[in-house]
C-alpha positions in Angstrom: -57.1 -63.6 14.9 -55.5 -61.6 12.1 -55.1 -57.8 12.7 -55.4 -55.7 9.6 -54.7 -51.9 9.7 -55.8 -49.7 6.8 -54.3 -46.2 6.4 -56.8 -44.0 4.5 -60.5 -44.5 3.8 -62.7 -43.2 1.0 -62.7 -45.5 -2.2 -59.8 -47.9 -1.9 -59.5 -48.2 1.9 -63.2 -48.5 2.7 -63.8 -51.0 -0.2 -61.0 -53.1 1.3 -62.3 -52.9 4.8 -65.9 -53.9 4.1 -64.8 -56.7 1.7 -62.4 -58.0 4.4 -65.2 -58.1 6.9 -67.5 -60.1 4.6 -64.6 -62.6 4.1 -63.0 -62.6 7.6 -65.6 -62.2 10.3 -63.0 -62.9 13.0 -60.4 -60.4 11.8 -59.6 -57.2 13.7 -59.9 -54.4 11.1 -58.8 -50.9 12.0 -59.1 -47.9 9.6 -56.9 -44.9 10.4 -58.0 -41.7 8.6 -56.1 -38.4 9.1 -59.1 -36.3 8.2 -62.5 -36.0 9.8 -64.4 -38.0 7.2 -63.6 -41.6 6.3 -66.1 -42.2 3.6 -67.3 -39.4 1.4 -68.3 -38.8 -2.3 -65.3 -36.8 -3.5 -66.5 -37.0 -7.1 -69.7 -35.1 -6.0 -68.0 -32.2 -4.3 -68.1 -29.7 -7.2 -71.9 -30.1 -7.5 -72.4 -29.0 -3.9 -70.7 -25.7 -4.8 -73.6 -24.8 -7.2 -76.3 -26.3 -5.1 -77.2 -29.0 -7.5 -76.4 -31.3 -4.6 -78.3 -29.3 -2.0 -77.5 -31.2 1.2 -73.9 -31.5 2.4 -74.8 -34.7 4.4 -75.5 -36.5 1.1 -71.8 -36.3 0.4 -71.0 -38.3 3.5 -71.5 -41.9 2.4 -70.8 -43.6 5.8 -69.9 -42.6 9.3 -67.7 -44.4 11.9 -70.9 -45.3 13.7 -72.7 -46.8 10.7 -69.6 -48.8 9.7 -69.2 -50.1 13.3 -72.8 -51.1 13.4 -73.0 -52.9 10.1 -69.4 -54.2 9.6 -67.9 -54.1 13.1 -65.1 -51.9 11.8 -62.9 -49.9 14.1 -62.9 -46.6 12.3 -60.7 -43.8 13.7 -61.0 -40.4 12.0 -58.5 -37.7 12.8 -55.8 -40.3 13.3 -52.8 -39.5 11.2 -50.2 -42.2 10.7 -46.9 -40.5 10.9 -44.5 -43.5 10.6 -44.4 -47.1 9.6 -42.1 -49.2 11.7 -41.6 -52.2 9.4 -39.3 -54.2 11.7 -41.8 -54.0 14.6 -44.8 -54.2 12.3 -46.4 -51.1 13.9 -47.5 -47.7 12.9 -47.1 -44.5 14.8 -50.2 -42.3 15.0 -50.9 -38.7 15.9 -54.3 -38.0 17.4 -54.6 -34.5 18.7 -51.7 -34.1 21.1 -51.4 -37.8 21.7 -48.8 -40.1 20.0 -50.1 -43.7 19.7 -48.8 -47.0 18.4 -50.8 -49.7 16.7 -49.5 -53.1 15.6 -50.5 -55.0 12.4 -50.3 -58.4 10.8 -51.1 -56.8 7.4 -51.0 -53.1 6.5 -53.0 -51.6 3.6 -52.0 -48.2 2.4 -54.7 -46.1 0.7 -53.4 -42.6 1.1 -54.8 -41.4 -2.2 -53.3 -38.4 -4.1 -52.9 -34.8 -3.1 -53.5 -31.8 -5.4 -50.4 -30.7 -7.3 -49.5 -27.3 -6.1 -48.0 -25.3 -9.0 -45.0 -23.0 -8.4 -46.9 -19.7 -8.6 -45.3 -16.7 -7.1 -47.0 -15.4 -3.9 -49.3 -18.4 -3.8 -48.9 -18.4 0.0 -50.3 -14.9 0.1 -53.4 -15.6 -2.0 -56.2 -15.8 0.6 -58.7 -16.7 -2.1 -57.0 -19.6 -3.8 -58.2 -23.1 -3.0 -57.9 -26.7 -4.2 -60.7 -29.2 -4.0 -59.9 -32.7 -2.9 -62.0 -33.4 0.2 -64.8 -32.2 2.4 -62.7 -29.7 4.4 -61.5 -28.2 1.1 -65.1 -27.9 0.1 -66.1 -26.3 3.4 -63.3 -23.7 3.0 -64.5 -22.8 -0.5 -68.1 -22.5 0.6 -67.1 -20.3 3.5 -65.3 -18.0 1.1 -68.3 -17.9 -1.2 -70.7 -17.1 1.6 -68.6 -14.5 3.3 -67.0 -12.7 0.3 -69.7 -13.2 -2.4 -67.1 -13.5 -5.2 -68.1 -12.3 -8.7 -65.0 -13.3 -10.8 -63.6 -16.7 -10.6 -60.4 -18.2 -12.2 -60.0 -21.9 -12.6 -56.4 -22.9 -13.2 -56.4 -26.3 -15.0 -59.0 -27.6 -17.5 -59.0 -31.3 -16.6 -62.1 -33.1 -15.4 -62.3 -31.4 -12.0 -61.4 -28.0 -13.3 -64.2 -28.1 -15.9 -66.7 -29.4 -13.3 -65.7 -26.5 -11.0 -66.0 -24.0 -13.9 -69.5 -25.1 -14.6 -70.6 -25.0 -11.0 -69.1 -21.7 -10.3 -70.8 -20.3 -13.4 -74.1 -21.8 -12.1 -73.6 -19.7 -9.0 -73.6 -16.6 -11.1 -69.8 -16.0 -11.3 -67.9 -14.8 -14.3 -65.4 -17.7 -14.9 -62.1 -17.8 -16.7 -60.3 -21.1 -17.3 -56.5 -21.1 -17.7 -54.9 -24.2 -19.1 -51.2 -24.7 -19.8 -51.8 -27.4 -22.5 -52.8 -26.4 -26.0 -56.5 -27.4 -25.4 -58.9 -28.2 -22.6 -59.3 -31.7 -21.4 -55.8 -32.8 -22.2 -56.7 -36.6 -22.0 -58.7 -36.1 -25.1 -57.3 -35.4 -28.5 -57.4 -31.8 -29.8 -60.3 -32.1 -32.3 -62.5 -33.8 -29.7 -61.7 -31.3 -27.0 -62.6 -28.5 -29.4 -66.2 -29.4 -29.0 -65.8 -28.8 -25.2 -64.1 -25.4 -25.8 -66.9 -24.4 -28.1 -69.5 -25.3 -25.4 -67.7 -23.4 -22.7 -67.4 -20.2 -24.8 -71.0 -20.4 -25.9 -72.0 -20.5 -22.2 -69.9 -17.5 -21.4 -66.8 -19.1 -19.9 -63.6 -17.6 -21.1 -61.0 -20.2 -22.1 -57.3 -19.4 -22.2 -55.0 -22.2 -23.4 -51.3 -22.5 -23.7 -51.1 -20.3 -20.7 -50.1 -20.7 -17.1 -50.4 -18.6 -14.0 -47.1 -17.1 -13.0 -47.9 -15.0 -9.9 -50.6 -13.7 -7.6 -50.8 -10.0 -6.6 -53.0 -8.1 -4.1 -53.5 -11.2 -2.0 -54.8 -13.2 -4.9 -57.1 -10.6 -6.4 -54.8 -10.4 -9.4 -53.6 -13.4 -11.4 -50.6 -12.8 -13.6 -50.3 -15.1 -16.6 -47.0 -16.0 -18.4 -47.7 -13.6 -21.3 -48.3 -10.7 -18.8 -52.1 -10.8 -19.0 -53.7 -9.9 -15.6 -57.0 -11.5 -14.6 -59.2 -10.2 -11.8 -60.1 -13.0 -9.4 -62.3 -13.0 -6.3 -61.9 -16.8 -6.1 -59.3 -19.0 -7.7 -59.5 -22.8 -7.9 -56.2 -24.7 -8.4 -57.0 -27.8 -10.4 -53.7 -28.7 -12.2 -53.7 -32.4 -11.4 -52.8 -34.6 -8.5 -49.7 -36.5 -7.3 -49.4 -39.7 -5.3 -49.4 -39.1 -1.5 -46.5 -41.3 -0.7 -44.4 -39.4 1.8 -45.2 -41.9 4.5 -44.2 -44.8 2.2 -41.0 -43.1 1.2 -40.0 -42.5 4.8 -40.6 -46.2 5.5 -38.2 -47.2 2.7 -40.9 -48.7 0.4 -40.0 -48.7 -3.3 -41.4 -45.9 -5.4 -41.6 -45.6 -9.1 -43.3 -43.4 -11.7 -43.7 -39.8 -10.3 -43.1 -41.2 -6.8 -46.0 -43.6 -7.1 -45.9 -46.7 -4.8 -44.7 -49.8 -6.7 -46.8 -52.9 -6.1 -46.9 -56.3 -7.6 -50.0 -57.9 -9.1 -51.1 -58.9 -5.6 -50.9 -55.3 -4.4 -47.9 -56.0 -2.2 -45.3 -53.3 -1.9 -41.6 -54.0 -1.6 -42.5 -55.1 2.0 -44.7 -58.3 1.6 -46.7 -57.4 4.7 -47.6 -54.0 3.4 -50.2 -53.6 0.6 -51.3 -50.5 -1.3 -54.2 -49.5 -3.5 -55.8 -46.4 -5.0 -54.4 -43.2 -6.5 -51.0 -43.6 -4.8 -50.0 -46.8 -6.6 -48.3 -47.4 -10.0 -50.5 -49.6 -12.2 -50.0 -51.1 -15.6 -51.7 -49.3 -18.5 -53.5 -52.5 -19.6 -53.2 -51.7 -23.4 -49.4 -50.9 -23.5 -48.2 -52.7 -20.4 -46.4 -49.5 -19.3 -46.4 -48.0 -15.9 -49.1 -45.4 -15.3 -50.9 -43.4 -12.6 -54.7 -43.6 -13.1 -56.5 -41.6 -10.4 -60.1 -42.7 -10.9 -62.7 -44.0 -8.5 -63.7 -47.2 -10.3 -60.2 -48.7 -10.3 -59.6 -47.6 -6.7 -62.8 -49.4 -5.6 -61.9 -52.5 -7.6 -58.4 -52.5 -6.1 -59.7 -52.2 -2.6 -61.9 -55.3 -3.1 -59.2 -57.3 -4.7 -56.6 -56.6 -2.1 -59.0 -57.8 0.5 -59.5 -61.0 -1.5 -55.7 -61.5 -1.6 -55.3 -61.1 2.1 -58.3 -63.5 2.7 -56.6 -66.1 0.5 -58.5 -65.8 -2.7 -56.7 -65.8 -6.1 -56.9 -62.3 -7.4 -54.5 -60.4 -9.6 -54.3 -56.7 -10.6 -54.8 -56.8 -14.3 -54.2 -53.0 -14.7 -56.4 -50.3 -15.9 -57.3 -48.6 -19.2 -58.5 -45.2 -17.8 -62.2 -44.6 -18.5 -63.6 -41.2 -17.6 -66.5 -38.9 -18.3 -67.4 -35.3 -17.5 -70.4 -33.1 -18.0 -69.7 -29.6 -19.3 -73.0 -27.7 -19.3 -75.1 -29.3 -22.0 -72.3 -31.5 -23.4 -70.8 -34.8 -22.2 -67.2 -35.8 -23.0 -65.9 -39.2 -22.3 -62.8 -41.3 -23.1 -61.4 -44.7 -22.6 -58.0 -46.3 -23.3 -55.3 -44.4 -25.2 -55.8 -41.2 -27.1 -54.3 -41.0 -30.6 -51.5 -38.9 -29.2 -50.7 -41.5 -26.5 -50.9 -44.4 -28.9 -48.5 -42.7 -31.3 -46.1 -41.8 -28.4 -46.2 -45.4 -27.4 -44.9 -46.4 -30.8 -48.0 -48.4 -31.8 -49.3 -48.9 -35.3 -52.2 -46.4 -35.3 -55.1 -45.4 -37.4 -58.2 -43.5 -36.3 -61.7 -43.0 -37.5 -64.4 -40.4 -36.6 -68.2 -40.9 -37.0 -71.2 -38.9 -36.2 -74.6 -40.5 -35.5 -77.6 -40.0 -33.2 -78.2 -41.1 -29.7 -81.5 -42.6 -30.8 -83.5 -43.0 -34.0 -83.2 -39.7 -35.9 -86.9 -39.6 -36.8 -87.9 -39.9 -33.1 -88.1 -36.5 -31.3 -85.1 -35.2 -29.4 -82.3 -37.1 -31.2 -78.9 -35.5 -30.6 -75.5 -36.0 -32.2 -73.1 -38.7 -30.9 -69.5 -37.9 -32.1 -67.2 -40.8 -31.7 -63.5 -41.3 -32.3 -61.9 -44.8 -32.4 -58.1 -45.4 -32.1 -57.1 -48.8 -33.4 -54.4 -51.0 -35.0 -55.0 -51.0 -38.8 -53.4 -54.4 -39.2 -54.9 -56.4 -36.3 -58.0 -54.4 -35.6 -57.1 -54.1 -31.9 -58.8 -51.2 -30.2 -56.5 -48.9 -28.4 -59.0 -46.2 -27.2 -62.2 -44.2 -27.9 -63.6 -40.8 -27.2 -67.1 -39.5 -27.4 -68.8 -36.0 -27.4 -72.5 -35.2 -27.4 -75.5 -34.2 -25.3 -76.9 -37.7 -24.6 -75.9 -41.3 -24.9 -72.1 -40.8 -24.7 -71.8 -42.7 -21.4 -73.4 -45.7 -23.0 -71.2 -45.8 -26.1 -67.9 -45.2 -24.3 -68.8 -47.8 -21.7 -69.5 -50.3 -24.5 -66.1 -49.5 -26.1 -64.3 -49.7 -22.7 -65.9 -53.2 -22.3 -64.8 -54.1 -25.8 -61.2 -53.1 -25.0 -61.2 -55.0 -21.6 -62.7 -58.0 -23.3 -60.1 -58.1 -26.1 -62.6 -57.4 -28.9 -61.4 -55.9 -32.2 -63.0 -53.5 -34.6 -64.3 -56.5 -36.5 -66.4 -57.5 -33.5 -68.1 -54.1 -33.1 -70.6 -54.5 -35.9 -71.6 -57.9 -34.4 -72.6 -56.4 -31.0 -76.3 -56.5 -30.4 -78.0 -53.7 -28.4 -81.5 -53.1 -27.3 -83.4 -51.0 -29.8 -86.6 -49.0 -29.9 -86.8 -45.5 -31.4 -86.7 -43.6 -28.0 -83.5 -45.5 -26.9 -81.2 -46.2 -29.8 -80.8 -46.9 -33.5 -81.1 -50.2 -35.4 -77.5 -49.5 -36.4 -76.0 -48.1 -33.2 -73.1 -45.6 -33.4 -70.8 -48.3 -32.0 -71.8 -50.7 -34.8 -71.3 -47.9 -37.3 -67.8 -46.9 -36.1 -66.9 -50.6 -36.4 -68.1 -50.7 -40.0 -66.1 -47.5 -40.7 -62.9 -48.9 -39.2 -63.4 -52.1 -41.2 -63.7 -50.1 -44.4 -60.3 -48.5 -43.7 -58.6 -51.8 -42.7 -60.0 -53.6 -45.7 -59.0 -50.9 -48.2 -62.5 -49.8 -49.1 -61.8 -46.3 -47.8 -58.7 -44.2 -47.6 -59.1 -41.5 -45.0 -57.2 -38.3 -44.4 -57.1 -36.6 -41.0 -58.1 -33.0 -40.3 -54.6 -32.1 -39.4 -53.2 -33.2 -42.7 -55.8 -31.5 -44.9 -54.0 -28.2 -45.4 -50.7 -29.8 -46.3 -52.4 -32.2 -48.8 -54.2 -29.3 -50.5 -51.0 -27.5 -50.7 -49.5 -30.5 -52.6 -52.2 -30.1 -55.2 -55.1 -32.2 -54.1 -58.6 -30.8 -54.5 -61.4 -30.9 -52.0 -64.6 -32.2 -53.5 -67.6 -31.2 -51.3 -70.7 -33.3 -51.9 -73.1 -31.4 -49.7 -76.1 -29.5 -51.1 -76.0 -25.8 -52.0 -78.2 -24.8 -49.0 -75.8 -26.6 -46.6 -72.9 -24.6 -48.0 -74.9 -21.4 -47.6 -76.0 -22.1 -44.0 -73.0 -23.9 -42.6 -70.1 -22.5 -44.5 -67.7 -24.1 -47.0 -64.0 -25.0 -47.6 -62.1 -22.4 -49.4 -61.4 -23.3 -53.1 -63.4 -26.5 -52.9 -65.4 -28.0 -55.8 -69.0 -28.7 -55.1 -71.1 -31.5 -56.7 -74.0 -32.7 -54.5 -73.8 -36.5 -54.0 -77.1 -37.2 -55.8 -75.7 -35.5 -58.9 -72.3 -37.0 -58.8 -72.8 -40.0 -61.1 -74.2 -37.7 -63.8 -71.5 -35.0 -63.4 -68.3 -37.1 -63.2 -67.2 -35.8 -66.5 -66.6 -32.4 -64.8 -63.8 -34.1 -62.8 -60.2 -34.6 -64.0 -59.2 -38.3 -63.9 -55.5 -37.3 -63.4 -56.4 -35.1 -60.4 -56.3 -36.4 -56.8 -59.4 -35.5 -54.8 -60.3 -35.3 -51.1 -64.0 -35.8 -50.7 -66.0 -34.4 -47.9 -69.6 -33.9 -46.7 -71.1 -32.8 -43.4 -70.4 -35.8 -41.2 -68.6 -38.4 -43.4 -71.4 -40.7 -44.5 -72.2 -39.2 -47.9 -68.5 -38.6 -48.6 -67.8 -42.3 -48.1 -70.6 -43.1 -50.6 -69.0 -40.6 -53.0 -65.6 -42.1 -52.4 -66.8 -45.6 -53.4 -68.5 -44.3 -56.6 -65.4 -42.3 -57.7 -63.0 -45.1 -56.9 -64.9 -47.6 -58.9 -64.9 -45.1 -61.8 -61.1 -45.0 -61.6 -60.5 -41.7 -59.7 -57.8 -41.2 -57.1 -59.9 -40.3 -54.0 -59.4 -40.0 -50.2 -62.2 -39.3 -47.6 -61.8 -36.5 -45.1 -62.4 -38.3 -41.8 -64.9 -36.5 -39.7 -65.7 -34.4 -42.7 -66.7 -30.7 -42.6 -68.4 -30.6 -39.2 -65.2 -31.8 -37.4 -62.9 -29.6 -39.4 -65.0 -26.6 -38.8 -65.0 -27.3 -35.0 -61.2 -27.4 -34.9 -60.3 -24.9 -37.7 -63.3 -22.6 -37.9 -61.1 -19.7 -38.9 -60.4 -21.3 -42.2 -64.1 -21.7 -43.2 -65.7 -19.2 -45.5 -69.3 -18.1 -45.8 -71.0 -17.0 -49.0 
């Protein structure tokens, strides 16, 4: 009978344990969890803070008793593994005051990741500063809320968890300030897409401070001092500046570590010791698009890895193909999602990159309740390979990014996107889905039918002498604002008014979302004009560079 010991539960560890039992009924399977809870919904923790999830027990997915009854698993909470003795193939365990030893034939490490603790002066004296990674963390935050009734909250870090916490603290009636060291919120997204999220936060009354970091706490955490000297009042501070692999145990055992001290594993999840496997947030994976080492701390890959490592141990042929990193977050009435590489990451990787932005509707525009779907596609302009995508909107973002993530995983290119067939009826989608449309738009660029210019290049190109030609209607200019010093000829009048344009002048054409400007670009190019299309058009530029827009 094979004896398998698993260190750590939650996503990776418990997926491995239950899959092992389904494959190996006669194996002895022991799960050692240093905390009190072996299976909980860590992604749901922020929503209990606001009361949106109203029952704490709903966060506890399984108990040792239920796992024993259904899967015959020996689950041991509050058992902390303090050492791996590789020569003896045993682990040393601390349980209360007792020191125990357990042998193994195969050892699976699923220790997860721990919150990164920033070097903030007097952090150890800040009684009101917390991280949120597990149920005990949540309990400590809720105890602080119930006993101290905080009014002002500061969230340090504007990643996915930081934004979720900001929303849920705001829902409890707190005044919330977000502090983010990066130039914009949601650093995994590109700047112009994250700008929609910043706009939503500010509209809901959350103060956003970017390019800032917390330097010190004063008055036991009641004052947060930022790097520029700004002082924030804080009754409750949430530290959400990222995570780091929890690999202290592995390091002490002499296992090979790699990127940012992540555990190095092969494509069968074996560490440098072939009898020890590892999965989850603690391991280094391959970024599937670039092939480079990466740390991707997400629930879906961890669950997949747990299942696959069980298959490997049971003798099935499985390999770790890597991950592309697909994530989503709700921020009040907005949804933001991404998959694969951002434009910034793709360029840093030295890839040949082009991008396209489109704006459509989540379902047929004539059917009530249609909302905007803003998409960005990052791709290779020669091969059409898709590197990544980002989406922002109120509804339907999950569907589109999931489709594009599937396209990347399946090796599809931009040329395949228009061929994808989706269910359609007016309440659910459009006959030409936003995913189809962004494929068409990318094809137009690759095939030379459209020459796009990005929002971050517009100012420099105008300075070189190019003229913006805005083809929106006069009422749109009055209500939405306009580019400074732009020409305006509405699209429907363009054919008849081309004689107002200078054939020797280079133009950058724009509309509200990009569709009309593409039509104008095609008309003008076929008439012999030198024209580029402002990708994302006025709506995107205004979101990122609103201070440059004028109103008349």
